[in-house]
ZADO-212655 format. One line per field, with one value per residue (C-alpha): residue number from 1; residue in one letter; chain; x, y, z. Coordinates in steps of 0.05 Angstrom, whole numbers, plus 32768, in hexadecimal, padded with zeros to 4 digits. Layout:
<pazas>
k NUM,...
r A,...
c A,...
u X,...
v Y,...
w Z,...
</pazas>
This chain:
<pazas>
k 1,2,3,4,5,6,7,8,9,10,11,12,13,14,15,16,17,18,19,20,21,22,23,24,25,26,27,28,29,30,31,32,33,34,35,36,37,38,39,40,41,42,43,44,45,46,47,48,49,50,51,52,53,54,55,56,57,58,59,60,61,62,63,64,65,66,67,68,69,70,71,72,73,74,75,76,77,78,79,80,81,82,83,84,85,86,87,88,89,90,91,92,93,94,95,96,97,98,99,100,101,102,103,104,105,106,107,108,109,110,111,112,113,114,115,116,117,118,119,120,121,122,123,124,125,126,127,128,129,130,131,132,133,134,135,136,137,138,139,140,141,142,143,144,145,146,147,148,149,150,151,152,153,154,155,156,157,158,159,160,161,162,163,164,165,166,167,168,169,170,171,172,173,174,175,176,177,178,179,180,181,182,183,184,185,186,187,188,189,190,191,192,193,194,195,196,197,198,199,200,201,202,203,204,205,206,207,208,209,210,211,212,213,214,215,216,217,218,219,220,221,222,223,224,225,226,227,228,229,230,231,232,233,234,235,236,237,238,239,240,241,242,243,244,245,246,247,248,249,250,251,252,253,254,255,256,257,258,259,260,261,262,263,264,265,266,267,268,269,270,271,272,273,274,275,276,277,278,279,280,281,282,283,284,285,286,287,288,289,290,291,292,293,294,295,296,297,298,299,300,301,302,303,304,305,306,307,308,309,310,311,312,313,314,315,316,317,318,319,320,321,322,323,324,325,326,327,328,329,330,331,332,333,334,335,336,337,338,339,340,341,342,343,344,345,346,347,348,349,350,351,352,353,354,355,356,357,358,359,360,361,362,363,364,365,366,367,368,369,370,371,372,373,374,375,376,377,378,379,380,381,382,383,384,385,386,387,388,389,390,391,392,393,394,395,396,397,398,399,400,401,402,403,404,405,406,407,408,409,410,411,412,413,414,415,416,417,418,419,420,421,422,423,424,425,426,427,428,429,430,431,432,433,434,435,436,437,438,439,440,441,442,443,444,445,446,447,448,449,450,451,452,453,454,455,456,457,458,459,460,461,462,463,464,465,466,467,468,469,470,471,472,473,474,475,476,477,478,479,480,481,482,483,484,485,486,487,488,489,490,491,492,493,494,495,496,497,498,499,500,501,502,503,504,505,506,507,508,509,510,511,512,513,514,515,516,517,518,519,520,521,522,523,524,525,526,527,528,529,530,531,532,533,534,535,536,537,538,539,540,541,542,543,544,545,546,547,548,549,550,551,552,553,554,555
r M,T,N,H,P,T,G,I,T,L,N,P,E,G,Y,F,E,K,E,G,Q,R,I,I,P,V,G,V,N,Y,W,P,A,S,C,G,V,E,M,W,Q,Q,W,P,E,Q,E,I,Q,A,D,L,D,L,V,A,Q,L,G,L,N,C,V,R,F,F,L,R,W,Q,D,F,E,P,A,P,G,W,Y,D,S,T,C,L,S,R,L,S,L,F,L,E,W,C,R,Q,R,K,L,H,A,Q,P,S,L,F,V,G,W,M,S,G,G,I,F,W,P,Q,W,K,E,N,R,N,L,Y,S,D,R,M,M,V,E,R,A,A,A,F,V,R,Q,A,C,E,V,I,S,P,Y,H,A,D,L,L,G,I,D,L,G,N,E,I,C,D,L,P,D,C,D,A,A,P,P,D,A,V,K,E,W,C,R,T,I,T,S,A,I,R,S,V,Y,P,N,A,L,I,V,T,G,N,E,Q,R,Q,L,N,D,D,S,G,W,R,F,G,D,Q,P,G,I,D,Y,Y,S,M,H,G,Y,P,V,P,N,W,H,T,I,G,F,D,G,M,T,D,P,L,A,Q,S,L,L,P,T,Y,I,N,A,A,R,A,F,G,P,V,L,L,Q,E,F,G,T,I,A,T,W,G,V,A,Q,Q,E,L,Y,L,R,N,L,L,P,A,C,W,K,A,G,A,N,G,F,L,W,W,C,L,R,D,I,H,A,R,I,H,P,Y,T,R,H,N,F,E,S,T,L,G,L,V,D,Q,N,N,N,V,K,P,G,L,E,Y,F,L,E,F,A,H,S,L,S,E,R,E,S,P,D,L,T,N,I,E,T,G,I,Y,F,P,I,H,Y,Y,H,R,E,N,P,H,N,P,G,Q,S,P,R,E,V,S,P,R,L,M,A,A,R,Y,L,L,Q,Q,N,G,H,R,V,R,F,V,R,G,D,Q,A,F,P,P,S,L,K,R,L,I,V,P,G,I,Y,L,T,L,D,D,Q,L,A,I,Q,S,W,V,Y,H,G,G,T,L,I,W,S,G,V,D,P,V,N,W,G,K,I,A,I,T,L,L,G,A,Q,P,V,D,Y,R,A,P,V,T,S,N,I,H,V,F,G,E,E,W,E,F,H,S,Y,P,R,G,Y,R,V,E,V,Q,P,T,T,A,K,V,L,A,S,D,P,N,Q,L,P,L,L,L,K,N,N,Y,G,S,G,T,V,L,F,A,I,P,L,V,E,D,Q,F,V,R,L,A,N,Q,P,A,L,R,D,R,W,I,R,F,Y,K,G,L,L,T,G
c A,A,A,A,A,A,A,A,A,A,A,A,A,A,A,A,A,A,A,A,A,A,A,A,A,A,A,A,A,A,A,A,A,A,A,A,A,A,A,A,A,A,A,A,A,A,A,A,A,A,A,A,A,A,A,A,A,A,A,A,A,A,A,A,A,A,A,A,A,A,A,A,A,A,A,A,A,A,A,A,A,A,A,A,A,A,A,A,A,A,A,A,A,A,A,A,A,A,A,A,A,A,A,A,A,A,A,A,A,A,A,A,A,A,A,A,A,A,A,A,A,A,A,A,A,A,A,A,A,A,A,A,A,A,A,A,A,A,A,A,A,A,A,A,A,A,A,A,A,A,A,A,A,A,A,A,A,A,A,A,A,A,A,A,A,A,A,A,A,A,A,A,A,A,A,A,A,A,A,A,A,A,A,A,A,A,A,A,A,A,A,A,A,A,A,A,A,A,A,A,A,A,A,A,A,A,A,A,A,A,A,A,A,A,A,A,A,A,A,A,A,A,A,A,A,A,A,A,A,A,A,A,A,A,A,A,A,A,A,A,A,A,A,A,A,A,A,A,A,A,A,A,A,A,A,A,A,A,A,A,A,A,A,A,A,A,A,A,A,A,A,A,A,A,A,A,A,A,A,A,A,A,A,A,A,A,A,A,A,A,A,A,A,A,A,A,A,A,A,A,A,A,A,A,A,A,A,A,A,A,A,A,A,A,A,A,A,A,A,A,A,A,A,A,A,A,A,A,A,A,A,A,A,A,A,A,A,A,A,A,A,A,A,A,A,A,A,A,A,A,A,A,A,A,A,A,A,A,A,A,A,A,A,A,A,A,A,A,A,A,A,A,A,A,A,A,A,A,A,A,A,A,A,A,A,A,A,A,A,A,A,A,A,A,A,A,A,A,A,A,A,A,A,A,A,A,A,A,A,A,A,A,A,A,A,A,A,A,A,A,A,A,A,A,A,A,A,A,A,A,A,A,A,A,A,A,A,A,A,A,A,A,A,A,A,A,A,A,A,A,A,A,A,A,A,A,A,A,A,A,A,A,A,A,A,A,A,A,A,A,A,A,A,A,A,A,A,A,A,A,A,A,A,A,A,A,A,A,A,A,A,A,A,A,A,A,A,A,A,A,A,A,A,A,A,A,A,A,A,A,A,A,A,A,A,A,A,A,A,A,A,A,A,A,A,A,A,A,A,A,A,A,A,A,A,A,A,A,A,A,A,A,A,A,A,A,A,A,A,A,A,A,A,A,A
u 8002,8021,8008,800A,800A,8000,7FC5,7F7F,7F52,7F1A,7F10,7ED8,7EAE,7EAC,7ED9,7F1B,7F60,7FA9,7FE1,7FAE,7F94,7F4B,7F42,7F06,7EFF,7EE6,7EEC,7ED3,7EBB,7EE9,7EE2,7F0E,7EE1,7EF8,7EEB,7EC4,7EBD,7EEB,7F27,7F4E,7F46,7F55,7F82,7F8E,7FCC,7FD6,7F89,7F8B,7FC1,7FAB,7F68,7F86,7FB2,7F70,7F52,7F8D,7F8D,7F43,7F56,7F37,7F57,7F32,7F29,7EF6,7F00,7EE9,7F03,7ED9,7ED9,7ED9,7F18,7F3F,7F30,7F16,7F15,7F0F,7F4C,7F73,7F89,7F97,7FDF,7FDD,7F99,7FB7,7FF9,7FC9,7FA3,7FE9,7FFC,7FBC,7FC6,800B,7FF3,7FC3,7FF9,8029,7FED,7FE0,7F9A,7F7A,7F62,7F24,7F26,7EDD,7EE5,7EAB,7E87,7E51,7E1E,7E36,7E10,7DCF,7DF8,7E0D,7E54,7E6C,7E9F,7E7F,7E90,7E61,7E25,7DE8,7E09,7DF0,7E2B,7E1A,7DFB,7E24,7E5F,7E8E,7E7C,7E8B,7ED0,7EE1,7ECF,7EFB,7F32,7F2D,7F2D,7F6A,7F90,7F7B,7F90,7FD2,7FDB,7FB4,7FCD,8014,7FF0,7FCF,7FE9,7FC0,7F81,7F43,7F32,7F13,7ED0,7EAC,7E87,7E5A,7E16,7E18,7DD5,7DB4,7DC6,7D94,7DBF,7DAC,7D60,7D68,7D95,7D7F,7D90,7DC2,7DE8,7DF2,7E0F,7E36,7E56,7E65,7E8B,7EAF,7EC8,7EDC,7EFF,7F25,7F39,7F57,7F77,7FA6,7F9B,7F8D,7F8A,7F60,7F21,7EE5,7EA3,7E69,7E61,7E11,7DE0,7D97,7D7D,7D9D,7D63,7D30,7D2B,7D46,7D7C,7DA2,7DCE,7DB5,7DCA,7DE6,7DF1,7E2F,7E69,7EAA,7EA4,7EBC,7E90,7E51,7E49,7E0D,7DFD,7DC4,7DA7,7D71,7D44,7CFC,7CF3,7D36,7D18,7CDC,7CC1,7CB0,7CCC,7CC9,7D10,7D4F,7D3A,7D01,7D1E,7D02,7D31,7D68,7D56,7D59,7DA9,7DAA,7D77,7D9A,7DDF,7DB5,7D97,7DDB,7E00,7DD7,7DFF,7E45,7E72,7E55,7E77,7E50,7E6E,7E44,7E17,7E0A,7DD8,7DCB,7DB2,7DEE,7DD4,7DAE,7DD7,7DA4,7D88,7DC7,7DE5,7DA5,7DA8,7DF1,7DF1,7DB8,7DCE,7E15,7E11,7DD8,7DFB,7E39,7E06,7DED,7E33,7E4C,7E9B,7EA8,7E90,7EA0,7E7C,7E66,7E8F,7ECE,7EB9,7E85,7E91,7E92,7E9F,7E65,7E5F,7E35,7E16,7E1C,7DFB,7DC2,7DB8,7DDA,7DD2,7E01,7E3A,7E26,7E34,7E75,7E8A,7EB9,7EB2,7EDF,7F05,7F1A,7EE7,7EB5,7E6F,7E43,7E1D,7E49,7E7A,7E61,7E78,7EC3,7EB3,7E92,7EC8,7F00,7ED8,7ED4,7F1C,7F02,7EBF,7EB8,7E9C,7E4D,7E35,7E14,7E04,7DDA,7D9E,7D5D,7D31,7D31,7D12,7D07,7D2F,7D0A,7D2C,7D11,7D12,7D22,7CEE,7D0E,7D14,7D03,7CD3,7CD8,7CC6,7C7E,7C64,7C88,7CBD,7CF0,7CCF,7C8C,7CAB,7CE3,7CBC,7C9D,7CE7,7CF8,7CB8,7CBC,7D07,7CF7,7CB9,7CE2,7D19,7CEB,7CD6,7D1C,7D2A,7D70,7D62,7D81,7D71,7D6A,7D73,7D41,7D79,7DA0,7D9C,7D7B,7DA8,7DAA,7D99,7D56,7D1C,7CEA,7CE2,7CBA,7C9B,7C88,7C55,7C84,7C66,7C8D,7C95,7C8A,7CD8,7CD0,7C9A,7CB9,7CF9,7CCF,7CA2,7CD6,7CF2,7CB4,7CA8,7CE6,7CD7,7CD7,7CA4,7C8B,7C6B,7C4C,7C2A,7BFC,7BFA,7BFC,7BBD,7BD5,7C11,7BD8,7BE0,7BE3,7C24,7C0C,7BCF,7BF1,7C22,7BEA,7BB5,7B82,7B6A,7B4B,7B07,7AF3,7B11,7AF6,7AF2,7B2D,7B06,7B21,7B1C,7B23,7B35,7B3C,7B7B,7BB5,7B7F,7B78,7B55,7B79,7B66,7B7F,7B7D,7BAB,7BA9,7BDD,7BC9,7B8B,7B6A,7B4F,7B4D,7B17,7B34,7B16,7B44,7B56,7B87,7B98,7B77,7B58,7B70,7B46,7B13,7AF5,7AA9,7A91,7AB5,7AE8,7B2A,7B63,7B96,7BA6,7BD5,7BE6,7C11,7C3B,7C66,7C92,7C8B,7C51,7C3A,7C19,7BFC,7BD5,7BA1,7BB3,7BF8,7C04,7C45,7C22,7BF8,7C3C,7C56,7C1B,7C21,7C72,7C78,7C49,7C6A,7C33,7C0A,7C2F,7C58,7C18,7C2A,7C63,7C32,7C11,7C54,7C5E,7C1E,7C37,7C76,7C5A,7C23
v 7FFF,803F,8089,80B9,8104,8129,812C,8149,814A,816E,81B2,81BD,81DC,81A0,81B2,818E,81AB,819B,81BB,81F3,8201,81FC,81BD,81B7,8179,817D,8143,8109,80BE,8091,804E,804F,8052,8013,7FE8,8006,7FDC,7FA4,7FDB,7FAE,7F6E,7F97,7FCD,7FF7,801A,8051,8064,806D,8097,80C3,80C8,80E1,8114,812D,8136,815F,818A,8198,81B7,8182,8169,812A,80E2,80AF,8066,8025,7FE2,7FAB,7F78,7F3A,7F4F,7F5C,7F1C,7EE9,7EAE,7EB7,7ECE,7ED0,7F14,7F20,7F3E,7F58,7F81,7F9C,7FB0,7FD4,7FFA,8010,8029,8051,8074,8082,809E,80C4,80E4,80F6,8121,8142,811E,8111,80C9,80A6,805E,803C,7FFE,7FD1,7FC5,7FAC,7FE4,8000,8022,7FFC,7FB2,7F8F,7F72,7F39,7F0A,7EC6,7EAA,7EDB,7EAB,7EC3,7EDC,7F1E,7F51,7F6F,7F3C,7EFB,7EEF,7ED5,7F0C,7F42,7F1D,7F1C,7F64,7F7A,7F4E,7F6D,7FB6,7FA6,7F8D,7FC7,7FF5,7FDE,7FF3,8030,8050,8060,8097,80B9,8100,80FD,80DC,80F9,80C0,8074,806D,802A,801D,803A,8043,800E,8023,8006,7FC5,7F8E,7F79,7FB7,7FAA,7F60,7F6F,7F8D,7FD7,7FCA,7F94,7FCD,7FFF,7FC4,7FBA,7FFE,8000,7FBF,7FDC,801D,7FFE,7FD2,8006,802C,7FF2,7FF9,803F,8066,80AA,809A,80C7,8098,80A0,8072,8081,8085,80B0,80C6,8090,80A1,80CE,80B2,806D,8044,8015,8017,804A,8080,80CC,80CF,8083,8071,805B,8072,809C,80E0,8102,80F2,80E8,80F9,80E6,80FC,8105,812B,80E6,80F1,80A7,80A2,80D2,80D4,8115,811C,8157,8168,815E,8183,81C6,81C5,81EF,81B6,8184,81B5,81B5,8171,8166,81A0,8187,8143,816B,8199,815F,8139,8177,8174,8136,8145,815F,814D,8138,813D,80FF,80EF,8118,8124,8133,80E9,8107,8126,8141,8176,81B3,81EB,81B5,81AB,81E9,8205,81CC,81D2,821F,8216,81D7,81DC,821E,8205,81C8,81F3,8222,81E4,81CF,81A1,819B,8182,816B,8130,811F,80E0,80CD,80E5,80C5,809C,8054,8026,7FE0,7FB7,7F94,7F8C,7FB9,7FEB,7FBA,7FB2,8000,8022,8066,8059,8059,809E,80C5,80E7,812C,812E,8115,80E3,811E,8136,8172,817A,816B,81A9,81BE,81A5,81E0,8203,81C5,81D8,8220,8215,81EC,821E,8255,8230,8240,8288,827A,827F,824D,8253,8267,822A,8240,8288,826A,827C,824C,8205,81BE,8192,814C,811F,80F7,80B8,80BF,807C,8046,7FF7,7FD3,8017,8012,8062,8075,8090,806F,8094,807D,80A3,8092,80B1,80F3,8100,8121,814E,8162,8171,8198,81C1,81D8,81E5,8212,8238,8240,825E,828C,82A7,8282,8260,821F,81EA,81AB,81A8,816D,8152,8131,8171,81BA,81E6,8214,8259,827B,8256,827C,8258,8209,81E4,81A0,8189,814F,812C,80FD,8117,80F2,810B,811B,8142,8169,817A,8197,81BE,81D5,81F6,8218,8236,824D,8275,8297,8267,8266,821B,820E,81CD,81AA,816A,8162,8119,8107,80CC,80F8,8136,812E,8162,817B,8183,819F,81D5,81E2,81EC,820C,81DA,819A,8164,8150,811F,80FC,8109,80E6,80FB,811B,8152,8198,81DE,8221,8266,8285,82B4,82D3,828E,824D,820A,81C4,8191,8141,812B,811F,80FB,80B3,80B9,80E4,812D,8141,816E,819F,81D0,820D,8221,825B,8253,827C,8259,827B,8251,821F,81EC,81F9,81D6,81FE,81CA,81F6,81E0,8218,8235,8261,825E,8290,8260,828A,82B4,828D,8278,823D,8238,81F7,81D5,8194,8179,8169,81A4,8189,814C,817D,8194,814C,8137,816D,8170,815B,8190,81D5,8202,81E0,81D5,8213,8238,8218,8243,8278,8250,8248,8290,8299,8271,828E,82D7,82BC
w 7FFC,7FED,7FFF,7FC5,7FE6,7FA6,7F78,7F6E,7FA8,7FBB,7FD9,800D,7FDA,7FB1,7F80,7F6A,7F75,7F68,7F8F,7FA7,7F5B,7F4B,7F15,7EE9,7EC4,7E7F,7E56,7E30,7E44,7E11,7DEB,7DA8,7D69,7D48,7D81,7DB7,7DF1,7DD8,7DE7,7E12,7DE8,7DA6,7DBF,7D83,7DA2,7D6E,7D6C,7DB4,7DBF,7D7E,7DAC,7DE5,7DBC,7DA0,7DE9,7DFC,7DB7,7DC6,7E07,7E34,7E6D,7E84,7E6A,7E8C,7E70,7E89,7E9D,7E83,7EB9,7E8A,7E6B,7EA9,7ECF,7E9E,7ED1,7F1A,7F3D,7EF9,7EE2,7E99,7E9C,7E5B,7E67,7EA9,7E85,7E50,7E87,7EA0,7E5F,7E55,7E93,7E81,7E3E,7E63,7E91,7E53,7E3C,7E7D,7E79,7EBC,7EB2,7ED8,7ED7,7EDA,7EFA,7EEE,7EAB,7EB3,7E92,7E57,7E1C,7E23,7E2B,7E69,7E6D,7EA5,7EA7,7E92,7ED6,7F00,7EE0,7F03,7F42,7F5C,7F5E,7F9C,7FCB,7FAF,7FE4,7FAD,7F7C,7FB5,7FCA,7F7D,7F6F,7FAB,7F92,7F4C,7F64,7F8B,7F55,7F27,7F5E,7F60,7F14,7F22,7F5A,7F42,7F12,7F51,7F41,7EFD,7F11,7F1A,7F4B,7F45,7F24,7F46,7EFE,7ECD,7EE4,7F0F,7F27,7EE6,7EF0,7EFD,7F33,7F5C,7F5A,7F6B,7FA3,7FE9,7FF0,802A,7FFD,7FC9,8006,8022,7FDD,7FD6,8019,8008,7FC7,7FDD,801C,7FE7,7FC2,7FFC,800F,7FD8,7FC3,8003,7FE4,7FAF,7F9F,7F92,7F6D,7F5B,7F11,7F17,7EF7,7F04,7F1E,7F5E,7F65,7F38,7F53,7F91,7F75,7FB5,7F9D,7FCF,7FD8,8018,801C,7FF1,8024,8017,7FD6,7FD4,7F9F,7F74,7F2B,7EFC,7EBC,7E8E,7E49,7E22,7E1C,7E38,7E4B,7E6E,7EAB,7ED5,7EB5,7E70,7E44,7DF6,7DDE,7DEF,7DDA,7E10,7E50,7E7F,7E5A,7E66,7EAF,7EC4,7EC8,7EF1,7F20,7F27,7F37,7F64,7F88,7F8F,7FA8,7FE3,7FF6,7FDC,7FA1,7F56,7F18,7EDC,7EC4,7E84,7E58,7E14,7DDC,7DC6,7D7F,7D69,7D26,7D3C,7D3E,7D57,7D86,7DA4,7DA8,7DCC,7DFC,7E12,7E15,7E49,7E6A,7E7A,7EA2,7EC4,7EDC,7EF0,7F13,7F32,7F51,7F1D,7F27,7EE1,7E9D,7E70,7E2F,7E18,7DF1,7DC9,7D86,7D63,7D6A,7D2A,7D43,7D32,7D74,7DAA,7DC7,7D8E,7D5F,7D8B,7DA1,7D63,7D7D,7DAC,7D72,7D5E,7DA2,7D92,7D9F,7D62,7D1D,7CF3,7CE3,7D2B,7D26,7D59,7D41,7D2C,7D68,7D9A,7D97,7DCF,7E02,7DF0,7DF9,7E3B,7E51,7E41,7E66,7EA7,7EBF,7EC4,7EE1,7F2E,7F53,7F5D,7FA8,7FBB,8006,7FFE,7FE1,7FFC,7FD7,7FE7,7FD5,800C,8007,803B,806D,8051,8008,7FF0,7FFE,7FF4,803B,805F,8092,80A2,805A,805F,801E,7FE2,7FAF,7F8D,7F47,7F61,7F88,7F55,7F20,7F52,7F66,7F24,7F12,7F52,7F3B,7EF7,7F0E,7F41,7F12,7EDD,7F0F,7F1C,7F58,7F67,7F8A,7FB7,7FD5,8021,8044,807A,80A1,80AC,80C9,8098,8077,8095,8051,8049,8044,801B,801B,7FE8,7FF9,7FB7,7FC7,7FF3,802A,806B,80A9,80EE,80F4,80AF,80C8,8108,80E8,80B7,80EB,8119,80DA,80C8,810E,810B,80CA,808E,8058,8049,8007,800C,7FD3,7FE1,8029,803D,8059,807C,80A4,80B2,8101,8135,811C,80DC,80F9,8121,80E7,80AD,80DA,80BD,80CA,80A1,80AD,8073,8034,7FFD,7FB4,7F8D,7F54,7F2B,7F46,7F2E,7F50,7F40,7F5F,7F43,7F15,7EEF,7EEB,7F00,7F02,7F2E,7F24,7F54,7FA3,7FD2,7FD8,7FB0,7FE7,7FDD,8027,803F,8072,80A8,80B3,80FB,80F0,80A3,8074,8030,7FF2,7FBF,7FC4,7F93,7F75,7FB3,7FE1,7FFA,8007,7FDD,7FE3,8029,8050,8099,80C3,80F1,8124,80FF,80B8,808A,806A,8027,8017,7FE1,7FEC,7FA3,7F89,7F66,7F3F,7F26,7EFB,7ED9,7ED3,7EAD,7E7A,7E7C,7E35,7E20,7E2D,7E15,7E4A,7E87,7E88,7E9C,7EDF,7EE2,7EF4,7F27,7F4B,7F47,7F6B,7FA3,7FA9,7FAD,7FE2
</pazas>
């Protein structure tokens, strides 16, 4: 075991540094065009070196690349010395060109395909004892080769989108967590100074794969990936020119940044022929990701892949995602990525602390094998989080995510709870904050948890549970229609101290306001954000809800 005193570190603000100087990683994910995922077997040396030369010539500084486990350990406990030598050579070539390398250890998931050593058979990566032991041994072997290049590494990535593997859903969340702990410990047993990231994407927010924010033991920073393909998200949109599409990656980064530093480790446009569409998307996306707290930007991927092999023959668009064409020119519409990358050295890091508007991230967000979760899932709640952030941003508000398991930030003045079921612990934390002067905007108050604390906070008590029929109200100068209610209950309430702002035609209150202590609560019986979500792929219809949110924000 060797200590490496110099190298890239993370500063207290979550940005990379080397010898006291800030570093913003800007670069590419990499497979060679001629062979793609067969790189370690085919090993086209001249092509690889020419590609690394091109990355440096483009003014980029980072390359993320992938170790396909089957190539390095074709039989249990037997490591291919040729592939290990090639790994060392690749790292040396990066160092010669002053490129920060980021090896990704487990592939695993890649471009819609799954690649494992044949000997894995049907064993679960996370819960099978043999697989855990073999994985730990593999990373120790790999890190013996990787660690001498510490000075130039952007850390070690556990694997590519390992939250997307079927093994995650088949294993208990605790097994995924313990696998993370075991693998990060194995890395540091050989390479104690390593920075470690998991290589995961938006499923960390949108689902419960076991890879949970705040519960990935041993990692130093988070990754985020994302692309403008509507059905890859839990909320719809209408193409990459849609402002909602441009807001999603910043939202994911914003959420992850509440738990630690975040690298935008993979992004792209998928459809790389639309010049105007790509340019508009990138010009809006990249600065927004920077403002949300991203500490680096890696494009997927350097080149189009020409190899007629799996997975490109099955998902052929995966072969068309390159930044540059066959003549080494940046593809039309993608030039702004380089312009943005070259501007970062002059950009000040965004202030992520003095933000007055927050979206609440509950104490028990994830649901699998969690008896404390009050009955919601990330797949249900995440579209509301994304809708709320979009509506707030469109009303000119900078936004942060506020964790229920931590003290609220001193700068926080208004807190949005967009259709989240709050446990008693959540409610107590929010109650104290409101009492001391905060403004709470709460959509879809949970009828199951509308007890004495909620009655006091909201100034209204439930007196009946009505059919969840479509309801209309007139407020903020317009008519609004609601279809969705928490748990399928439309609660009839009786105000105690609250003021009714709007009722349905049957005089049932649907929007109320209560002064509590030095603070204010504005709350809606329906799930407001669900109205936006159901129209999300129709901008002309959905965006009128920006005005509804403006009414909520102005009280």
